[in-house]
C-alpha positions in Angstrom: 17.8 -18.8 15.7 19.7 -16.8 13.1 22.9 -18.3 11.7 24.6 -15.0 12.6 23.7 -15.4 16.3 25.5 -18.8 16.4 29.1 -19.5 15.8 30.1 -18.8 12.2 33.1 -21.0 12.2 36.5 -20.3 10.7 35.5 -19.6 7.1 34.5 -16.0 7.6 37.3 -13.6 8.6 35.6 -10.2 8.8 32.3 -8.4 8.4 32.2 -4.7 7.4 28.9 -2.9 7.7 28.4 0.5 6.0 25.3 2.7 6.3 24.1 6.2 6.6 23.1 7.5 10.1 20.0 9.4 8.8 19.0 8.0 5.5 15.6 6.1 5.3 17.2 3.7 2.8 19.6 2.5 5.6 17.0 2.2 8.2 16.5 -1.6 8.1 20.3 -2.3 8.3 20.7 0.3 11.1 17.9 -1.2 13.1 19.1 -4.8 12.6 22.6 -3.9 13.8 21.3 -2.0 16.8 19.1 -5.0 17.8 21.5 -7.9 17.1 25.1 -6.7 17.3 25.5 -7.8 20.9 24.2 -11.4 20.2 26.3 -11.8 17.1 29.4 -10.6 18.8 28.8 -12.8 21.8 28.5 -15.8 19.6 31.5 -14.8 17.5 33.9 -13.0 19.9 37.0 -13.4 17.6 35.2 -12.2 14.4 36.0 -8.5 13.5 32.8 -6.7 12.9 33.5 -3.2 11.6 30.6 -0.7 11.6 31.1 2.3 9.4 28.6 5.2 9.4 28.9 7.9 6.8 26.5 10.5 5.6 24.9 9.5 2.3 26.6 6.1 2.0 24.8 3.1 0.5 23.6 0.5 3.0 25.9 -2.6 2.4 27.8 -5.3 4.0 31.1 -6.8 3.0 32.1 -10.3 4.1 35.7 -11.4 3.8 36.4 -15.2 3.7 39.4 -17.5 3.5 42.0 -16.8 0.8 40.9 -13.2 0.5 37.6 -13.9 -1.1 35.2 -11.0 -0.5 31.4 -10.7 -1.1 29.2 -7.7 -0.9 25.4 -7.4 -0.3 23.4 -4.2 -0.8 20.7 -3.4 1.8 19.0 -0.2 0.4 15.4 0.0 1.6 15.5 -3.5 3.2 13.4 -4.3 6.2 15.1 -5.9 9.3 13.7 -9.3 8.2 15.1 -8.9 4.7 18.5 -7.9 6.2 18.6 -11.0 8.4 17.9 -13.3 5.4 20.3 -11.5 3.1 23.1 -11.6 5.8 22.6 -15.3 6.3 22.9 -15.9 2.5 26.0 -13.7 2.4 27.7 -15.6 5.2 26.8 -18.9 3.7 28.2 -18.0 0.3 31.8 -18.8 1.3 
């Protein structure tokens, strides 16, 4: 099971997901969020997960951790499997 679909603990404070609604470059991230958002939110009900869709924006995710530390990962042209692996690495980078 994905680390994201289990409890993430107290180290991570927020996830912000940005992608384009129509761009093929955002397709993998868009599909991953559509398929897994409910399971991730159910496992982490107190974690704010902000989804931002904007025309032409780069597919990326920001993770905010304790003490204001923030990390970003870019998901342009990534498959849903790549997205899962990259998100797990981002979350574990605290």
